[in-house]
N, C-alpha and C positions, 0 to 999 in steps of 0.2 A: 382877831381884832388887833389893829395897830393902835397902840395907846397914844403915842406921841405925835398927834396930829389934831387939827381942829375938831371940835365936838361934832359938827355936822358930818364931816368926812368919816370919823371913826364910827359913828352910829349908823351911817349908811352902809359902811363895810360890814358891821356886825349884823345888819338886817340880812345881808347875803349869806353870812356864815351861819346864822341861827335858823337854818332851814328845818331843823328838827323840832323847833318850837314856834308854831304859828303866832302865839301870843307875843313872845319876845321879838320875833322878826317884825311883827306889826308895830309894837311899841317903838323899836329902834328906828324903823322907817319913818314913823310919825315924829319922833324927836329930831330926826335929820331935816325936817321941814318946818320945825317949830322954833322960831328965834327966841321966844320968851323962855322956853324950857332950856334951850341951849345956853342962854345967858346965865341961868342959875347953875347949871352943871359946870360951866367954864369958871365959876368962882372957886371950884375945888382944885387942889393940886393935881398935876397931870395924872399921877398914878391912881387917883381916886375918881377920875371922871369916867372910868370904863362902865359900859352898860351892865355887865354882870353884877357889879357891885351896887350901882345905883338902883337897879331893878330889885336886887335881893333886899336892900335896905327898905325899899318901899313895901315889899311883901312882908318883911319882918314886923313892920308897923301897921299891917292890916290891909294893904291894897290887894284886892282879889286878883289872882292869876291862876288860870286863864280869866281874863276880864278885859273890859274895854280900855282903850288908851286914856279915856277921860279920867279914870281913877288914878292912874300914874300922874297925869298932868296936874290934877287937883292936889295931890300930895306934894309934888315938887313946888308948885306955886303958892300953896296955902299952908303947908305943914313942913316947910323946908327946915325950920329950926329943930324939928324932931328928927328928921332924917340925917342931918349932917353929923351929929355925934356918932351915930351908928356907922356911917360911911367912913368917918375918920378912924374909928376904933377897930373896924373889921377889915378883912382882906378877902379876895376871891381865891380862896385856897380849896379849889374844887375837889382835888384828890380823886379823880375818876379812875376807878380800878378797871373799868372796861378796856382801858388802854393796854393792859397787860396782855390781851389777846394779840396785839400787834408787836409787843416787846419780846414776848417769850420766844418766837422764832429766831430773833437775833441772839438772844441769850443762848439758844441751843447750840450755836456754833462755837462757843467759847470753852476753853479748858476749865474743867471743874476740879474741885468745888469753888464756888463763886463767893466773893465778898461784894455785896450790893451796897452802893452809896447813892442815895437819891438827893439831888440838889433841888431845893424848893419842895421839901417833902410833905409840908402841911402836917397831917396826922400820921404820915408814914404808911398809909394803907396800901400803896403800890410796892411795898418792900416784901410782899408775900406771894410771889408768883407760883410758889410750890403748894399753895393752899387752895387753888382753884382748879376746876375742870375747864376744858376748852372744847368748843365745837366750831371747827373751821369749815365753812361750806364753800364748795368750789362752783365754778360757772356751770358745770354739768349737773349740778344738783346733789352730788355726793358730798359726804361730810367726813372729815378726819376728826376723830374724837380723842381726847385725853381725859380720862375719868378724874373726877374730883376726889381727893383723899377722904372727904367727908360725905361724898355721894350727892350733895345737893348744890353746891356753889359751882355754877357753870357760866362761862363767858362765851358768847356767840360772836362770830366774826365772818363776814363774807370775804373770800379771798380770790384774787385773780393773779395769774403769773406763777412762776416756779418757786413759791415760798418754801423754805426748808422747815416744814412743820415737824416738830419733834414727836417721838412716841413715848416719851417719859418726861417727868417734871425736871426742871433744873435743880441741881444739887446746890443748896445755899448753905455756906458754912458760917456766914456772918452778915449782918445787915445794919446799916445806920443811915442817918439822914441829916440834912442841914436845912434850916428855915429861919427867916427873920422872926417868925412868930410860930414856933412849933405848937401844934394842938395836941392836947391830952385826950386819948381815946376813951378815958374814963370820966371825962367832964361832960355832963349832959348838955350844958349850954353851948359848948363848942361844937358838939356833934349836931345839935339842933340847927346851928348856923350852917354847917355843911349841908344839911338837908335843904335849907332855904336856898342855897346856891344852885341846887339841882333845878333845871328848867321845868316850868310848871306842868307841862303835859306828860312828863317822863316818869311815870310811876315805876317803870322797870329800873331806872337808874336809882330811884329812891330806895327800892327794895335791895338793890345791889349794894348801895352804900351801907345800909343797915347790916347786911351780911358781912361786909368787909370790916366794919367796926367790931362786930361780934368776934370775928376771927382774930383781929389784932389784939383784942382785950385779953386773950388767953396768954399772950406774950407781948406786952406793949413794946413798941419799937424804941431803939436807942436814937434819940434825936438831939442834935446840937443846935443851940440858938446862935445865929451869926449870919454874916454876909457871905454868900457863897464864894465870892471872889477872894475873900480872906481866909475863910474857915476850911476850904476844901483840902489844901495840902496837909493841914494838921490832922484832919480826919483820915486821910489816906495813910498817914503814919500809924494810925491805930489798928489798921488791918492786920490780923494775925498772919504769921508766916505760913506759906503753903497754900494760900488761897489766891485766886485770880481776881484782883479788884476791878469792878465795873462801875463807872460813874454814869448815871442816867438821869434824864429829866424830860418832862412833857409839859408844854405850855407854861414855861417858867421864864425863859430868857427874854420873852417879849416884854417883861416888866423892867428890864434894864434899858437905859437909854443907849444911843448908838455907840458912844464911847465904851459903856459897860459891856455891850455885846461884843465889841471888838476885843476888849480885854479878856472876856471869857473865852472867846474862840482861840486867842493866842495862848491862854493858860492851858486849855484842854489839848491843843495841838502839841504844846511842849511836854505835857505829862504823858501823852501817848507816845511821842517820839523818844522819851526817856525810858519807856517801858514800865511806867508806874501804874498804868491802868488801861483798860479799854474804855471807850466813850460811846454811849448810845444817846443820840439826840432825837427829839421828837417835837418839832416846832413848826410854826407857820412858815411858808416859803420865803417870806421877806425878813425873817428874824435872824437867821444865820445864812446869809446869801452865799457864803463860800461853800457851805455844805450843799445847799440847793443847786448850785451851779454844776455839781458833779453828776447830776441826773437830769432827766427831761423835765420841762416845765409842767407844773400842775395847774389845773383849771381853778378859777375862783370858787370859793365855797368852804366847806368844813374840812379841808385836807391839809395835813401836816406833811413835812418831809422827814422821814425816818432815816437816820444816819448811823453808821458804825465807823468809829475812828475817823470822822470827818468826811465820809463819803456816803452819798445817798444810796439806800438799798430798797426803799419802798416809799409809796405815798400811803398815808394812814389817815383814816377818819379821825377827827379830833377827839371823839369819845370812844374810839376803838371798834366801831360797828363794822368797819370794812378795811381791807388792805389791798393795795395793788403792788405786788412785788415787781421790781424793775429787772 
């Protein structure tokens, strides 16, 4: 979803992207043709207008989902004063660990041990690629598997193309993250909000989130509160010697305006050129156009451009369900 555009356009785009949730796709398409609801949403700051956040706030306050659009419309038009404080206080920090199934093949080609730094880390759940099993299913129906260290936590992903699928977990020697509002995995309220952000029909994602929280609670992540444009160089300075720093992010840079995206691209390009880190990006195709332009165009829908050091290597489903290696 492109945040910095008129409400009707952004919700129409989200309706296309949210194919995995008939409820949210229907709600977004209805908002896109409902001037009264659009006007209410347009009262919010740009970053707070996004469908994921407005829909989650409505659900937080009792709007049933899956459920008819009438419930959302009634909440926006009649109970707006209740929704707004939640929208203003919360963020769409989805923290979808399913994306690890598309990130791990990129990590596999880097010199180990790794120091992982996630920008826009939320609760830091994606900092643990070594605590999951993976099942990558190919076009011919065969599956490449990497067993879970605990036997139960497995992420599934459909794969096309010559993806460099690993036969062992990445060796991680250090992990840290940056977020404007880092979430504590031991805070029940914060974790309940993360569950509310999961799209309504997706019980598998809710179960996966609970498993990720359980895994992270055994060793809560090191998270720094700050703006990624300012805090990243300092966090890189904290990486212990002898490790390969890897900065990564998924569905984060879309929350920066155009100037901020350009600054981030220049920052990362400079850090990579100076040999300070590798850079794994996983964003919508219009978010980092310089990265997207290094590969073929992707069709509209739930696809991100997965990049390594500024070059596209794959198209990845936004929630990690599939990957098309380039």
